[in-house]
C-alpha angles and dihedrals in degrees: 000000000000097000089049091053091049092052090049091051091050090048092052090050092052090050091049092053092046091050094052110112120254110254116257118253088256092052092048090052093050092048093050093045091052090048089049092054091049092049093048092053097032099110094042089058095052122096122231107270146154128222142169124256111202105195124193110194130192129185123188119196129186125169092212137010090257096047122100110255120238112219119208119193134187141160127229130194113206129184109221117198120191112192133142088014090296133111123226123187127202124182107222104166143019118200089346096307122113116251140182094197112128114251092227091059093066124101119232132045120342111188132186143153097077088129099067111313095087092046091048091047089060100041102034107116088225088065089062091210116187112220129199130186114246112168152304118271144170116240120179089343092306124117109237142175121232121214128178121217140188130200126191121233094245090057096037131124090186103114125192119198135197129180112237123221090264091056096253118134116240121199136197131180117235132196113244148182138194147123138288119204109207123200107241092219101047105015087232121143112258095176137005131188130192132186125181112238103169109044121174109245093225090066089067087215116134102188138006131176142158141188126197126192121201126199138177110268129178116235120177091344097310129100117238133176104241137162114280102170139004137181127194131181136187133182131195134158103333092328127108122187129186136178125195112192128192118192114211143154099044111186138156113281116250127176090252098041113147136187133228117218098182 
């Protein structure tokens, strides 16, 4: 009987959320403006800290659409230092083994900006994002409002990069769209998604997308909303690349802060 009661309770909760009235236009505007203010000042409110990025990478290659793809996988451990409102990344291990290889020398996707840049790119007035109400939801037991957004290429901060034959990194801005999930209590972003929809042909990139989850984490005795998980994907000419990142071990930054990769 207990599982049946649990299912009934979950069903009732879903119905309750679905029955909640859609916010008025004025309420939507106030919520988005509050979220904008938080995003603009997000990095200035964060303490200096270090954390671990555990990155699981997968690359799928096929010489033709009919060929069997060969999937290569590896794991990276990256030390992320946030100090002076800036992010610094240091590759410290590959597949559990220490390394001194520079992160920027690796092939595949290199992502960044989870600690403010991506939020600012969406909510910056210069981006001229158009928002639309979508629905109420529950995310990690918190009631939240979901809005879709769209940003044109000429206003975009979404940059796609590709390494040229000479090793130099080339970048292009792409238009993009996605969703932001806003905590109903604080108006902070609990999740954001982004998918490129206007990609310059010269980039030779067919698809690109990302998703970032934020959660409340204690750093030096104070709770902060920080990235907990992210996923990014890119496709180009018979090649698919994906990164799954887990952020762990947040602690206050000290001059001698170190990271464990075991």
